Structure formats: C-alpha cells, structure tokens
C-alpha positions in Angstrom: 28.8 76.0 142.0 29.4 72.4 142.8 32.7 72.5 141.0 33.9 76.0 142.6 33.1 74.7 146.1 35.0 71.6 145.5 38.0 73.4 144.6 37.9 75.8 147.6 37.7 72.7 149.9 40.3 70.8 148.2 42.9 74.0 148.4 41.8 74.6 152.1 42.6 71.2 153.3 45.9 71.0 151.2 47.1 74.3 153.1 45.6 72.8 156.1 47.5 69.6 156.0 50.9 71.3 154.8 50.7 74.6 156.9 48.6 73.4 160.2 45.4 75.1 161.8 47.5 78.6 162.1 48.9 79.0 158.7 45.1 77.8 157.1 43.5 80.4 159.4 46.1 83.0 158.5 45.8 82.5 154.7 42.1 82.3 154.5 41.8 85.6 153.1 44.5 85.4 150.5 42.5 82.0 149.7 39.7 83.4 148.8 41.1 86.5 147.1 42.9 84.2 144.9 40.4 81.4 144.1 37.7 84.5 143.4 40.5 86.3 141.1 40.7 82.9 139.4 37.1 82.2 138.9 37.1 85.9 137.3 39.9 85.3 135.0 37.9 81.8 133.7 34.9 84.0 133.3 36.9 86.6 131.1 38.3 84.0 129.0 35.3 82.1 128.1 33.3 85.7 127.2 36.1 86.5 125.4 37.0 83.1 123.4 34.2 80.9 123.5 31.0 83.4 123.4 31.9 87.0 122.1 30.6 90.2 122.1 26.7 90.7 122.2 25.3 93.7 120.3 22.1 95.4 120.7 19.4 94.3 118.3 16.7 91.6 118.3 17.3 88.1 117.9 14.7 85.3 117.2 14.1 82.3 120.3 16.6 79.3 120.0 18.4 80.7 117.0 22.6 81.1 117.3 22.5 84.6 119.5 20.1 83.4 121.9 22.1 80.5 123.1 25.3 82.9 123.1 23.2 85.5 125.1 21.7 82.1 127.1 25.3 80.8 127.7 26.9 84.4 128.7 24.4 85.1 131.3 24.6 81.8 133.0 28.3 82.0 133.4 27.3 85.6 134.9 24.9 85.1 137.1 27.0 81.9 138.4 30.0 83.6 139.0 28.7 86.9 140.0 27.7 86.5 143.4 31.0 85.2 144.5 33.0 88.1 142.8 30.6 90.9 144.2 31.0 89.0 147.8 34.7 89.8 147.6 35.1 92.8 145.4 32.1 95.0 145.4 33.1 98.7 145.8 36.5 98.4 144.6 38.8 98.8 141.5 38.9 95.2 140.8 35.0 94.9 140.3 35.6 97.8 138.2 38.7 96.1 136.3 36.4 93.0 135.9 33.3 94.6 133.9 36.3 96.8 132.0 37.9 93.2 130.8 34.2 91.8 130.0 33.6 95.2 127.7 32.2 97.9 130.0 33.0 101.1 128.9 33.7 102.8 132.9 35.0 105.7 133.4 37.6 107.0 136.4 36.1 106.9 139.9 33.1 104.9 139.4 31.8 103.4 142.5 29.9 100.1 141.9 28.1 98.7 145.3 27.0 95.3 144.0 25.4 96.2 140.7 23.1 93.5 138.7 25.1 93.5 135.6 24.4 90.6 132.9 25.8 91.8 129.7 28.5 94.3 130.5 29.5 94.9 127.2 25.9 96.7 126.6 27.0 99.0 129.7 28.7 102.9 129.2 29.4 104.6 132.6 30.8 108.0 132.6 33.4 109.2 135.5 32.4 110.2 139.1 29.4 107.9 139.1 27.9 105.8 141.9 25.8 102.9 141.5 24.6 101.0 144.6 22.9 97.9 144.6 20.8 98.9 141.3 20.0 96.4 138.5 21.2 97.7 135.2 18.9 95.9 132.5 20.0 95.1 129.1 18.1 92.4 128.1 14.5 91.5 128.0 11.9 88.8 126.1 9.4 90.3 124.3 7.0 89.0 120.8 9.2 86.2 120.7 12.5 88.2 120.7 15.5 88.5 122.6 15.7 92.2 122.8 19.2 93.8 123.6 19.9 97.3 124.4 22.4 99.6 125.9 22.7 101.4 128.9 24.4 104.6 129.1 24.7 106.8 132.7 26.2 110.1 132.3 29.2 111.6 134.5 28.6 112.7 138.0 25.3 110.3 138.3 23.9 108.4 141.0 21.8 105.5 140.8 20.3 104.6 144.4 19.4 101.0 145.8 17.1 98.8 144.0 16.3 100.9 140.9 16.4 99.5 137.4 17.8 101.1 134.5 16.0 99.5 131.5 17.4 98.8 128.2 17.6 102.1 126.1 18.3 104.2 128.9 20.4 107.4 128.8 21.1 109.4 131.6 22.6 112.7 130.9 25.3 114.2 133.2 24.6 114.9 137.1 21.3 112.7 137.2 20.1 110.8 140.0 17.4 108.2 140.0 15.9 107.4 143.5 15.4 104.3 145.4 13.3 101.1 143.8 12.6 103.7 140.5 12.6 102.5 137.2 13.6 104.7 134.0 11.8 104.7 130.7 13.8 103.4 127.9 13.0 102.7 124.6 10.9 99.2 125.4 8.9 101.6 128.4 9.1 101.3 132.2 9.8 98.8 134.9 8.0 99.0 138.0 7.2 102.5 139.4 8.6 105.2 137.4 10.8 107.6 139.1 11.4 111.1 138.4 15.3 111.6 137.7 16.4 114.4 139.6 20.0 116.5 139.6 22.9 114.7 141.6 25.1 116.5 144.0 28.0 114.8 142.5 30.9 116.6 141.6 33.8 114.2 142.2 33.7 110.9 143.6 35.8 109.7 146.4 35.3 105.8 146.1 38.6 104.5 148.3 38.3 101.7 146.6 41.9 100.9 147.6 41.2 100.8 151.0 38.2 98.8 151.0 40.7 96.1 148.9 43.3 96.2 151.2 41.6 96.4 154.7 38.0 95.0 153.8 38.9 91.7 152.0 41.3 90.3 154.7 38.6 91.1 157.0 36.5 88.2 155.1 
C-alpha cells in the first residue's frame, strides 16, 4: 500500500512540475487508469510466475500449498480494492479475472465482487454478480480447504450474498441479498432459497462505463 501510494504521488508530482496545474488536473483520469492497469499487470505476473495455479483439495496448514495460497490471497486483497474502484462493472475487470485463471463467459456483469481465488471460479454467459462474495477457501479441522464455485448462465447473485465453496448454481438461478448457498461444506449464514432468474441476456454497458465512468473519477 505504501509503495503504491508513493508511486502515485511521485508520478503526479512529475506531471505537475513538467506540465503545470492545468495539465495535471486534465491528466488525472489517465494517470489513475495507467497506474491501476500497471498494478493489475503486476498481480497477474506474480500470480502466474511466482504462485502458480491453485487447485481444489485439502492441504495441511503451514505446508507449501498453504503458503502459496496465503501469498496469493495477500496480493489479491492488497490490489483488489484499487482495481475495483476503477474497473468494477467494466470489461477490464472480467479480463483481469480471466488472466488470473477464472472461467468467465460473455456479457458477464461483475459489480464489486469479492473474489480471492479466481482460478476456482466458473461463470456462464449473461450473469450478474453484484457486491457478492464467492468463497472458494476455508480453514477447517487444521486444513486449508479449496473448492470451486460455478454459476450457471443467465443467473443473478444479489448484493451481499455468499456462494460457498462447492456451490454449483444451475442455469437461470437467482440468489437473494444476504443469502448463502449450501456448498459441499455446508452453508454460511442464512440459507436463502435459490429462485429462478428473469435474465435472458445481460446488457452490461461495460464499454460506456469504461469510457465515461473512469474519466469522471
């Protein structure tokens, strides 16, 4: 966090000194997008080259796979908020998660999702995920447990819902706000009923958000 803030301040100061206050103000959206894109690229590079792909299973605590998972989660948690701040709901966010190993279909609208292990996520076409948690990891009985979460096409996951590891939503499902699904390790919180979604085709307007929303930041 301190390093990222230092880089932002240094680059902003450089532009201010070289271009003046007017250029500095006009270039702020571009600087923000460039810095966040670079941070996303560093996360992808570290994930692919240093950590590698995480796989479902049970792993002993304090072992090699546990520390790989811990490092991956630490990197994602540090970078996620800044990336979501700029790219949430845009094609850039789905591209970021795809680069980290997630299987994401077409016309998927991701609004500020909590995803820690993207390679364990599979999302079909025309899906809406709004401020929900896709929980693919847990510490149980002295072990790290990793499991997949699958969301079928034309499904909707409402705000603050939790999809626990082992969840496999069928096509056209809808998980209500603050509800939890029952995965193969049981539920977390209030177990909500999975209803039928009304989605036929998702219109994400991701390009509009990317071209208009980012400059307004």
